[in-house]
C-alpha positions as CSV (number, residue, x, y, z in Angstrom):
1,M,-31.3,15.8,5.0
2,Q,-31.1,15.2,8.7
3,S,-28.4,12.5,9.1
4,E,-30.5,11.4,12.1
5,S,-33.4,10.2,10.1
6,L,-31.3,8.1,7.7
7,I,-31.1,4.7,9.1
8,D,-32.2,2.7,12.0
9,L,-30.0,0.6,13.5
10,G,-30.1,-2.9,15.7
11,Q,-27.1,-4.7,17.2
12,S,-26.2,-7.5,19.4
13,S,-23.1,-9.1,20.2
14,D,-22.0,-11.7,22.9
15,K,-19.6,-14.1,23.5
16,G,-21.6,-16.8,23.9
17,L,-19.8,-20.3,25.0
18,K,-16.0,-18.9,24.5
19,E,-13.8,-17.1,27.1
20,E,-13.7,-14.1,24.9
21,N,-15.7,-12.4,22.5
22,Q,-13.4,-11.8,19.2
23,D,-16.3,-10.5,16.8
24,S,-16.5,-6.8,16.0
25,Y,-19.0,-4.4,14.6
26,G,-19.9,-0.7,14.1
27,V,-21.5,1.9,11.8
28,L,-20.4,5.4,11.3
29,L,-22.5,7.8,10.2
30,P,-20.7,11.2,9.6
31,E,-22.8,14.7,9.2
32,S,-22.4,16.6,6.0
33,P,-20.1,17.8,3.9
34,V,-18.6,14.2,5.2
35,L,-21.5,12.1,4.5
36,E,-22.1,13.4,1.0
37,Q,-18.5,12.9,0.3
38,K,-17.8,9.8,1.8
39,G,-21.1,8.2,3.0
40,I,-22.0,5.8,5.8
41,T,-20.1,2.7,6.6
42,V,-21.5,-0.5,8.3
43,V,-18.8,-3.2,9.5
44,I,-18.3,-6.8,11.1
45,A,-15.7,-8.8,11.8
46,D,-14.7,-12.0,13.3
47,G,-11.6,-13.1,14.5
48,V,-10.6,-16.1,13.7
49,S,-10.8,-19.1,16.0
50,G,-7.7,-21.0,17.1
51,C,-5.5,-17.5,16.5
52,D,-3.6,-16.1,19.4
53,A,-4.9,-12.4,18.4
54,G,-8.1,-13.1,16.9
55,K,-10.0,-10.2,19.1
56,L,-7.3,-7.6,18.0
57,A,-7.2,-8.9,14.2
58,S,-11.1,-8.2,14.0
59,E,-11.0,-4.9,16.2
60,S,-8.2,-3.2,14.1
61,C,-9.7,-4.3,11.1
62,V,-13.4,-2.4,12.3
63,K,-11.4,0.9,13.3
64,S,-9.3,0.7,10.5
65,L,-12.2,1.1,8.2
66,L,-14.4,3.1,10.2
67,G,-11.3,6.0,10.9
68,D,-9.0,5.1,8.3
69,Y,-11.8,5.6,5.2
70,Y,-12.5,8.6,5.8
71,C,-9.1,9.9,6.2
72,T,-8.7,9.0,2.5
73,P,-8.8,11.7,-0.4
74,D,-12.5,12.7,-1.1
75,T,-11.2,12.7,-5.0
76,W,-10.9,8.9,-4.7
77,T,-13.8,6.3,-5.3
78,V,-15.3,3.9,-2.6
79,K,-13.5,1.0,-3.9
80,T,-10.0,2.5,-4.1
81,S,-10.3,4.1,-0.8
82,V,-11.6,0.9,1.1
83,Q,-9.3,-1.7,-0.7
84,K,-6.3,1.2,0.0
85,V,-7.1,0.7,3.9
86,L,-7.6,-2.8,4.1
87,T,-4.5,-3.5,1.9
88,A,-2.7,-2.1,4.3
89,T,-4.4,-3.2,7.5
90,N,-3.5,-6.6,5.8
91,R,0.0,-5.8,5.5
92,W,0.3,-4.2,9.3
93,M,-1.4,-7.6,10.6
94,L,0.9,-9.8,8.6
95,G,4.0,-7.8,10.1
96,M,2.9,-7.7,13.5
97,A,2.4,-12.0,13.2
98,Q,5.9,-12.0,11.7
99,Q,7.4,-10.1,14.6
100,D,9.8,-12.0,16.8
101,G,9.2,-12.3,20.5
102,T,5.7,-11.1,20.7
103,N,2.5,-12.5,21.4
104,Q,0.8,-11.3,18.3
105,K,0.7,-14.6,16.5
106,G,-2.3,-15.4,14.2
107,L,-3.7,-11.8,13.5
108,A,-6.5,-13.2,11.1
109,T,-10.1,-11.9,10.9
110,T,-13.2,-11.9,8.5
111,M,-15.0,-9.3,7.5
112,S,-17.5,-8.0,5.5
113,A,-18.7,-4.1,5.0
114,L,-21.4,-2.0,3.0
115,V,-20.4,2.0,2.0
116,V,-23.6,3.2,1.1
117,K,-22.6,7.0,-0.7
118,S,-25.0,8.5,-2.6
119,S,-27.6,6.0,-4.0
120,T,-25.4,3.2,-4.3
121,V,-24.6,0.6,-2.5
122,H,-20.5,-0.8,-2.3
123,L,-20.3,-3.9,-1.0
124,F,-16.7,-5.6,0.6
125,H,-16.4,-8.9,1.8
126,I,-14.2,-11.6,2.4
127,G,-14.1,-14.2,4.7
128,D,-17.4,-16.0,6.2
129,T,-19.0,-13.1,7.9
130,R,-22.2,-12.5,6.0
131,I,-24.6,-9.6,4.7
132,Y,-28.2,-10.2,4.1
133,R,-30.1,-7.4,2.1
134,I,-34.3,-7.6,3.2
135,R,-36.4,-5.8,0.8
136,D,-40.4,-6.1,0.5
137,K,-39.6,-8.6,3.7
138,Q,-37.9,-10.8,1.6
139,L,-34.3,-11.8,2.6
140,E,-31.3,-12.2,-0.1
141,L,-28.1,-13.1,0.7
142,L,-25.4,-11.3,-1.0
143,T,-22.1,-12.6,0.1
144,N,-20.2,-16.1,-0.4
145,D,-18.5,-17.7,2.1
146,H,-15.3,-18.5,1.2
147,R,-14.8,-21.5,3.5
148,F,-13.7,-25.0,1.8
149,W,-15.7,-28.1,3.4
150,V,-13.3,-31.2,3.3
151,S,-16.5,-33.0,5.0
152,K,-19.6,-32.5,7.1
153,E,-17.5,-32.4,10.2
154,K,-14.2,-30.7,8.6
155,N,-13.9,-27.3,6.9
156,Y,-11.3,-24.1,6.6
157,L,-11.3,-20.9,5.6
158,T,-10.0,-20.3,2.1
159,R,-9.6,-16.2,2.5
160,A,-9.3,-14.1,5.4
161,M,-7.5,-10.9,6.3
162,G,-4.3,-11.2,7.9
163,I,-2.9,-14.4,6.3
164,D,-1.8,-13.7,2.8
165,L,0.3,-10.9,1.5
166,R,-2.0,-10.7,-1.8
167,L,-5.4,-9.8,-0.4
168,E,-8.2,-11.1,-2.4
169,I,-11.9,-9.1,-1.6
170,D,-15.3,-9.8,-3.1
171,Y,-16.8,-6.3,-4.4
172,T,-20.0,-5.3,-5.7
173,N,-22.2,-2.4,-6.1
174,F,-25.9,-1.6,-6.7
175,L,-28.7,1.0,-6.1
176,L,-29.9,1.5,-2.7
177,E,-33.7,1.9,-2.7
178,E,-35.8,3.4,-0.2
179,G,-36.6,1.3,3.2
180,D,-33.7,-1.7,2.1
181,A,-32.5,-3.2,5.5
182,F,-29.4,-4.9,5.6
183,L,-28.0,-7.8,7.9
184,F,-24.7,-8.6,9.4
185,T,-23.9,-12.0,10.8
186,T,-21.4,-14.1,12.2
187,D,-20.9,-17.6,11.5
188,G,-22.1,-18.0,15.6
189,V,-25.2,-17.1,14.4
190,H,-25.9,-18.0,10.2
191,E,-25.0,-21.8,11.5
192,F,-27.4,-21.8,13.9
193,V,-30.0,-19.8,13.0
194,S,-32.2,-20.3,9.8
195,D,-32.3,-17.5,7.4
196,A,-36.6,-17.9,7.8
197,I,-36.4,-17.7,11.8
198,M,-33.6,-14.6,10.9
199,L,-36.2,-13.0,8.5
200,A,-39.2,-13.4,11.2
201,Q,-37.4,-11.9,14.1
202,I,-37.1,-8.6,11.7
203,N,-40.2,-8.1,10.2
204,N,-41.1,-9.0,13.9
205,N,-40.0,-5.9,15.1
206,T,-39.4,-3.5,12.5
207,D,-40.2,-0.8,15.1
208,N,-37.5,-1.8,17.3
209,F,-34.1,-3.5,15.4
210,D,-32.2,-3.9,18.5
211,R,-34.9,-6.0,20.0
212,A,-34.5,-8.1,16.6
213,A,-31.2,-8.4,17.4
214,R,-30.7,-9.9,20.4
215,G,-33.4,-12.2,19.6
216,I,-31.5,-13.7,16.7
217,T,-28.3,-13.8,19.2
218,A,-30.2,-15.2,22.0
219,L,-31.9,-17.7,19.4
220,A,-28.6,-18.9,18.0
221,M,-27.1,-19.8,21.5
222,K,-30.8,-21.3,22.2
223,N,-30.0,-23.8,19.1
224,G,-26.6,-24.9,20.3
225,S,-23.7,-22.3,19.0
226,D,-20.3,-22.7,20.8
227,D,-18.9,-19.2,19.0
228,N,-19.2,-15.9,19.5
229,V,-22.8,-14.3,18.3
230,T,-22.8,-11.1,16.6
231,C,-25.7,-9.4,14.7
232,Q,-26.3,-6.2,13.1
233,I,-29.4,-4.9,11.6
234,V,-29.0,-1.8,9.8
235,R,-32.5,0.1,7.6
236,F,-32.0,2.7,5.2
237,N,-35.2,5.0,5.7
238,Q,-34.4,7.6,2.4
239,L,-32.4,7.9,0.2
240,P,-29.5,10.2,0.7
241,Q,-30.9,13.1,-2.0
242,V,-29.8,16.5,-2.6
243,N,-32.6,19.3,-3.5
244,E,-31.9,21.2,-6.8
245,Q,-33.0,24.5,-5.0
246,E,-30.8,23.7,-1.9
247,V,-27.5,22.9,-4.4
248,Y,-28.4,26.3,-6.4
249,R,-28.9,28.4,-3.1
250,K,-25.5,27.3,-2.0
251,L,-23.6,28.0,-5.6
252,T,-24.9,31.4,-5.5
253,E,-24.5,32.5,-1.8
254,L,-21.7,34.5,-3.6
255,P,-22.7,37.3,-5.5
256,F,-20.4,37.7,-9.2
257,P,-17.8,39.9,-8.7
258,P,-18.4,43.4,-10.7
259,D,-15.9,44.5,-13.7
260,L,-12.6,44.6,-12.5
261,N,-10.4,47.6,-13.2
262,A,-6.8,48.5,-12.9
263,G,-6.4,50.0,-9.2
264,M,-9.5,48.5,-7.8
265,S,-9.2,46.4,-4.5
266,M,-11.3,43.8,-4.1
267,D,-11.1,41.6,-0.8
268,G,-7.7,42.7,0.1
269,Y,-6.4,42.1,-3.5
270,R,-5.2,45.2,-5.8
271,I,-5.9,44.6,-9.3
272,E,-3.3,45.6,-11.5
273,R,-4.8,43.9,-15.3
274,E,-6.5,42.1,-16.9
275,L,-4.5,39.0,-18.2
276,H,-7.1,37.0,-20.0
277,A,-10.9,37.3,-21.3
278,S,-13.2,34.7,-22.4
279,N,-16.9,34.8,-22.8
280,R,-17.1,32.3,-19.7
281,T,-14.3,33.4,-17.8
282,Q,-11.6,36.5,-16.7
283,L,-8.4,36.4,-15.2
284,Y,-6.5,39.4,-13.7
285,L,-3.3,40.0,-12.1
286,A,-3.5,41.4,-8.8
287,T,-1.6,41.8,-5.5
288,D,-2.4,40.7,-2.2
289,E,-2.0,44.0,0.1
290,Q,-1.4,42.1,3.1
291,T,1.7,40.2,1.8
292,G,2.8,42.2,-1.8
293,Q,2.4,38.8,-3.7
294,Q,1.6,38.7,-7.1
295,V,-1.3,36.4,-7.6
296,V,-4.1,35.4,-10.4
297,I,-7.7,36.0,-9.9
298,K,-10.0,34.1,-12.1
299,T,-13.9,35.5,-12.0
300,P,-16.5,33.9,-13.6
301,S,-18.5,35.8,-16.6
302,V,-21.8,37.4,-15.9
303,N,-23.2,35.2,-19.3
304,Y,-23.7,32.6,-16.8
305,V,-24.9,34.0,-13.7
306,D,-28.2,31.9,-13.9
307,D,-26.5,28.7,-15.5
308,P,-25.9,26.4,-12.2
309,T,-24.0,23.8,-14.4
310,F,-21.2,26.3,-15.4
311,L,-21.6,27.8,-11.6
312,E,-20.9,24.2,-10.5
313,M,-17.6,23.3,-12.8
314,F,-16.2,26.9,-11.7
315,V,-16.7,26.1,-8.2
316,Q,-15.1,22.1,-8.9
317,E,-12.0,24.1,-10.4
318,E,-11.0,25.2,-7.5
319,W,-11.7,22.5,-5.4
320,V,-9.8,19.8,-7.6
321,G,-6.8,22.4,-7.6
322,R,-6.5,22.6,-3.7
323,R,-6.4,19.3,-4.0
324,I,-3.1,18.5,-5.6
325,D,0.1,19.1,-4.6
326,S,3.1,18.9,-7.2
327,N,5.3,21.4,-8.5
328,H,4.0,20.8,-12.0
329,V,0.1,21.7,-11.4
330,L,-1.0,25.3,-11.3
331,K,-1.0,25.9,-7.1
332,I,-4.5,27.8,-5.8
333,I,-3.9,29.5,-2.8
334,E,-5.9,29.1,0.2
335,Q,-7.8,32.3,1.2
336,T,-7.7,33.6,5.1
337,R,-9.6,36.4,4.4
338,P,-13.5,36.2,3.9
339,R,-14.9,36.6,0.4
340,R,-17.7,38.5,-0.8
341,F,-17.8,37.4,-4.2
342,L,-17.3,34.1,-6.2
343,Y,-13.7,34.0,-7.7
344,Y,-10.7,32.0,-6.9
345,V,-6.9,32.9,-6.4
346,T,-4.1,31.3,-8.1
347,E,-0.3,31.9,-8.1
348,Y,1.0,34.1,-10.7
349,I,3.7,31.9,-13.3
350,E,5.6,34.5,-15.2
351,G,6.4,32.5,-18.3
352,Q,5.1,30.9,-21.5
353,T,2.3,29.0,-22.8
354,L,3.7,25.5,-24.5
355,R,1.8,27.0,-27.6
356,H,4.7,29.6,-27.5
357,W,7.0,27.5,-27.1
358,I,6.5,25.2,-29.9
359,S,6.4,28.6,-32.0
360,D,9.3,29.6,-30.8
361,N,11.4,26.7,-30.8
362,P,10.5,25.3,-34.3
363,Q,13.7,22.8,-34.4
364,P,14.1,21.2,-30.5
365,S,16.5,19.2,-29.8
366,L,15.5,15.9,-28.6
367,H,16.7,16.5,-24.9
368,D,15.0,19.6,-24.7
369,V,11.5,17.9,-25.6
370,R,12.3,14.9,-23.1
371,G,12.4,17.3,-20.3
372,I,9.0,19.3,-21.0
373,V,7.4,15.7,-21.4
374,R,9.0,14.5,-18.2
375,Q,8.0,17.6,-16.2
376,I,4.1,17.3,-17.7
377,A,3.8,13.3,-17.1
378,R,4.8,14.5,-13.7
379,G,2.0,16.8,-13.4
380,L,-0.5,14.2,-14.4
381,R,0.7,11.6,-12.1
382,A,-0.2,14.2,-9.4
383,F,-3.9,14.2,-10.9
384,H,-3.8,10.4,-11.5
385,R,-3.0,9.5,-8.1
386,K,-5.7,11.3,-6.5
387,E,-8.2,9.1,-9.6
388,M,-8.8,12.5,-11.5
389,I,-8.3,12.8,-15.3
390,H,-7.6,16.2,-16.9
391,Q,-8.9,15.3,-19.7
392,D,-8.2,18.5,-22.0
393,L,-4.5,18.4,-22.1
394,K,-3.0,20.7,-24.8
395,P,0.0,23.1,-25.2
396,E,-2.5,26.2,-24.1
397,N,-3.0,24.6,-20.9
398,I,0.7,24.4,-20.4
399,I,2.9,26.7,-19.1
400,I,6.4,27.1,-19.1
401,D,8.0,29.7,-16.7
402,T,11.2,31.5,-16.6
403,Q,13.1,29.1,-14.7
404,G,12.1,26.3,-16.7
405,T,9.5,24.5,-14.7
406,V,6.3,23.0,-16.8
407,K,2.8,23.3,-15.1
408,I,-0.5,21.9,-15.9
409,I,-2.9,24.8,-15.8
410,D,-6.7,25.0,-16.5
411,F,-8.9,21.8,-14.4
412,G,-12.3,22.8,-15.9
413,S,-12.7,19.6,-17.8
414,T,-11.4,17.5,-15.1
415,K,-13.3,14.2,-14.2
416,V,-13.1,13.3,-10.6
417,A,-14.0,9.6,-9.7
418,G,-15.1,10.5,-6.2
419,V,-17.4,13.1,-7.7
420,E,-18.8,11.2,-10.4
421,E,-20.1,8.5,-7.9
422,I,-22.6,11.2,-5.9
423,A,-25.9,11.7,-7.5
424,S,-26.2,15.4,-8.5
425,P,-29.5,17.1,-9.6
426,I,-27.6,19.5,-11.9
427,Q,-26.8,17.7,-15.1
428,R,-22.8,17.7,-15.2
429,L,-21.5,18.1,-18.6
430,N,-18.4,15.9,-19.8
431,L,-16.3,17.8,-21.6
432,L,-14.2,16.4,-24.5
433,G,-11.4,18.8,-24.4
434,T,-9.8,19.9,-27.4
435,Q,-10.5,18.0,-30.6
436,L,-7.1,17.5,-32.1
437,Y,-5.8,16.1,-28.9
438,T,-8.5,14.3,-27.6
439,A,-8.2,10.5,-27.8
440,P,-10.3,8.7,-29.6
441,E,-12.8,6.8,-27.0
442,Y,-14.0,10.3,-26.0
443,L,-15.0,11.2,-29.8
444,L,-17.0,7.2,-29.7
445,G,-18.3,8.1,-26.4
446,Q,-16.7,5.5,-24.2
447,P,-15.6,6.5,-21.0
448,A,-12.0,8.1,-20.3
449,S,-9.2,6.9,-18.3
450,Y,-5.4,7.4,-17.5
451,R,-4.4,6.5,-21.3
452,S,-6.9,9.1,-22.3
453,D,-4.4,11.7,-21.0
454,A,-1.4,9.8,-22.3
455,F,-2.5,9.9,-25.5
456,S,-2.9,13.4,-25.2
457,L,0.5,13.7,-23.9
458,G,1.7,11.7,-26.9
459,V,-0.1,14.1,-29.4
460,I,1.7,17.4,-27.6
461,S,5.3,15.5,-27.9
462,Y,5.1,14.5,-31.5
463,E,3.7,18.1,-32.2
464,M,6.7,19.3,-30.5
465,L,9.6,16.9,-32.1
466,T,7.6,17.5,-35.9
467,G,5.4,21.3,-35.9
468,K,2.7,19.1,-37.2
469,L,0.1,16.6,-35.6
470,P,0.1,12.8,-35.5
471,F,-3.0,12.0,-37.5
472,G,-3.2,14.8,-39.5
473,E,-5.0,18.5,-39.3
474,K,-8.2,16.2,-40.0
475,Y,-8.4,14.0,-36.6
476,G,-12.1,13.6,-35.4
477,E,-13.4,14.6,-39.0
478,K,-13.1,11.2,-40.6
479,A,-14.1,8.3,-39.7
480,L,-11.0,7.0,-37.2
481,S,-10.5,3.9,-39.3
482,K,-9.7,6.1,-42.0
483,L,-6.9,7.9,-39.8
484,H,-3.5,6.9,-39.9
485,Y,-0.6,7.2,-37.6
486,I,1.7,9.1,-39.8
487,S,5.3,8.2,-38.8
488,M,7.9,11.3,-37.6
489,L,10.4,9.0,-40.1
490,D,8.1,10.6,-43.0
491,I,8.1,14.2,-41.8
492,D,11.1,16.4,-43.4
493,T,12.5,17.9,-40.0
494,N,15.8,19.1,-39.1
495,T,15.8,17.0,-35.7
496,A,17.3,13.4,-36.0
497,I,14.3,11.3,-34.7
498,P,15.5,7.6,-34.0
499,L,13.6,4.8,-34.6
500,W,12.7,3.9,-31.0
501,V,11.6,7.4,-30.4
502,D,8.9,6.7,-33.1
503,G,8.0,3.6,-32.1
504,A,7.5,5.3,-28.8
505,L,4.8,7.4,-30.1
506,R,3.3,5.1,-32.0
507,K,2.6,2.7,-28.8
508,I,1.1,6.0,-27.2
509,L,-0.9,7.0,-29.8
510,K,-2.9,4.0,-30.3
511,K,-6.4,4.2,-31.2
512,K,-7.2,1.3,-28.9
513,P,-6.7,2.4,-25.0
514,T,-5.5,-1.2,-23.9
515,N,-2.9,-0.9,-26.7
516,R,-1.0,2.1,-25.1
517,Y,1.2,2.2,-22.5
518,E,-0.3,0.8,-19.2
519,E,1.7,4.0,-17.6
520,I,3.0,7.0,-18.5
521,S,6.3,6.3,-17.1
522,E,6.8,3.4,-19.4
523,F,6.3,5.9,-21.9
524,I,9.2,8.1,-20.5
525,H,11.7,5.4,-20.4
526,D,10.9,4.4,-23.8
527,L,11.8,8.6,-24.8
528,S,15.6,8.1,-23.5
529,H,16.3,4.4,-23.7
530,P,15.6,2.5,-26.8
531,N,13.4,-0.5,-26.1
532,K,14.3,-3.7,-27.8
533,A,10.4,-4.0,-29.4
534,F,11.2,-0.9,-31.3
535,T,14.9,-1.2,-32.4
536,E,14.9,-4.6,-33.7
537,A,11.9,-3.9,-35.4
538,T,12.3,-3.6,-38.8
539,H,11.0,0.3,-40.4
540,A,7.2,-0.5,-40.8
541,P,5.9,-0.5,-44.3
542,L,4.6,2.9,-46.5
543,I,1.3,1.7,-46.4
544,E,1.1,1.3,-42.7
545,R,2.9,4.6,-41.8
546,N,1.4,6.5,-44.9
547,P,-1.3,4.9,-46.6
548,L,-2.3,7.9,-48.9
549,A,1.9,8.2,-50.2
550,F,1.8,4.2,-50.6
551,W,-1.2,4.5,-53.0
552,K,-0.3,7.7,-54.4
553,G,3.1,6.1,-55.4
554,L,1.5,3.0,-56.5
555,A,-0.6,5.2,-58.8
556,I,2.5,7.1,-60.1
557,I,3.9,3.6,-60.8
558,S,1.2,2.2,-62.9
559,L,1.1,5.4,-64.7
560,L,4.4,5.0,-65.6
561,A,4.7,1.2,-66.6
562,N,1.4,2.2,-69.4
563,I,3.0,4.9,-70.6
564,A,6.2,2.1,-71.0
565,V,3.8,0.0,-72.9
566,L,2.8,2.5,-75.2
567,L,5.9,3.6,-76.0
568,V,7.0,0.0,-76.6
569,K,4.3,-0.4,-79.2
C-alpha cells in the first residue's frame, strides 16, 4: 500500500480582517508500520476570539494531537489515545492561564479532528469548528456546534479547550468508504458561505483541492467575514487494506526452528533441556553464550506451519510481552542478534506454578493468600493500563519464584484493544481461556472487559482459600441461571474465613459484570479491610448460599414430619 496515493489534500487559511490568524490546522500521514498501528490524523482548531493567547491555544492543540497521539501506546484504542492527549493539553492550558505574571491569559480554542485507522473513522469535536463529509457528491454535517444563541446578535461558546477542567468531547466512529472526502472549516468560513456553495466549489475542483479550498475562503471574505478563515479538504482515494498474501509472507519470513536438543546452539543460545511441550509450542531452557544468562526459548510447533491464524497469535505473544513492564508479568528479552528462525526469548523463572503451590498448601493462611492475590492484581493492572485483557488467568499461568514474587505468564489469549481496531484478512480467534476460570460473559458470547479478568482472579482467590471452586466443578456445563455461588462459610476448611472476606469474593464473582467491583484495587482493599456492607449484613440465607443443601434439608424435614404424623396415628 503506497501512502502517497491514499489521500488528496487541499488547504487554505487567511487572517482576514483580524490582526492575527488564530486558526491552526494540519494533517499527519505517517509511514508504515505507524500508518497501520495509529492511522492518519486531520485536525483544525480556532483560537477563541477575545482571548489573549488564542493563537497559542490553537497551535498547541494541533501540535499535541499530531505529535503526542503518535507517542501513545499502540495497544490503546484511538479513542483512549486521543482523549488522553486532549485531556493533558486542556490541563496545560488551564495551568498556563492560572500562572501569575504571565501573558498567557485566555488560552482557549475549539477543535475538530479525524483519525482514520484501518477502515474506521474516529471523530472528535469540541466547539464550533466543523467537519463535513462529502459522499456521492452530497454534503453532510457531522458535528454539532457547541454554541448557545441568546438572540440573533448575541451568542457564546458552551464548550472549548482550555475553559473547564472537565473536558467534554463529542466522539463518534463510522466506516470509511472509498472516495469519502471531508471538509474542515472554522466559523469564519461556514457562517458566511452556504453549504451548497462550498459543495459546488469542491465538486467543481475534484482534481485540485487546494484551488477548491482557496475558493471557499475567498468567498467567505468576499461575503463579509470578519474573522480568520480556514478551510481544509481531504479525500481518501482507497481504503487502507492489507493484502492477505502480504501478511502471510511477513509471518513466514522466518522458518520454524528445527528440533532442538540439549547441547545444540541457535543464534547464540545453547539449549540445556526441554521444559515443556504441547501440540502448539515447545519451551526450552537455554543459556545466552555471550552473557551466560539463563533464558527460556519458546518455539512454535510444526503442526501449525501452514496456519496463518496461529502464526499471527504466536507473533503477537511476543509483541504483547514487550509492551508490558511489570515485576509481576513475565519479561520478554529483547534480542540484539539477528534471528534465523521463528521463536522468542523470555526470562527464566525458577519456582513453581500457582497450581503446584495450591497443591502444596491445602490450608494456607489468609495472610499468604492476600499476598499472592495482591501481586497477581498488580500484574493484571499492567495489562489493563495498556488496554489489554489477559483472558486466560488460571493457576497454571501464574508462577511464584524462589523469592516469593508472583508473575503472570502466557499471553496467547490476550485481547489488545488497539489491535482489535485494525482490520485483518486473517481470521482472529477469540480464545475463551480455561472454562472453570472463565467469566460468564465469555460463555454467553458477550464482550470481555477488565472485570472479566477480575472474575478469574476471584475464582483463583476462592480456590486458594478453600481448595474448591466457587460454582462447583460443573461450571459452564449447566445453564448459568442454575449455578449459584457456594459460600466459603459453608465449606469445611481449617482456614478461618471472616464473613466480610466471603462478601468480597461473592461480589467479584457476580455473574453480571456490572455487579462486580469496578476496579480490582477495590477488591484487594476489601480482602484486608472489613467492608461495612458485608460485616453489617446478616448471614445470607441458606437458599441463597447453597440452594441444593436447602432443598435437601427441606425434603428431610418434610420426610421426618410425615413419619412423625404416621407414628402418632
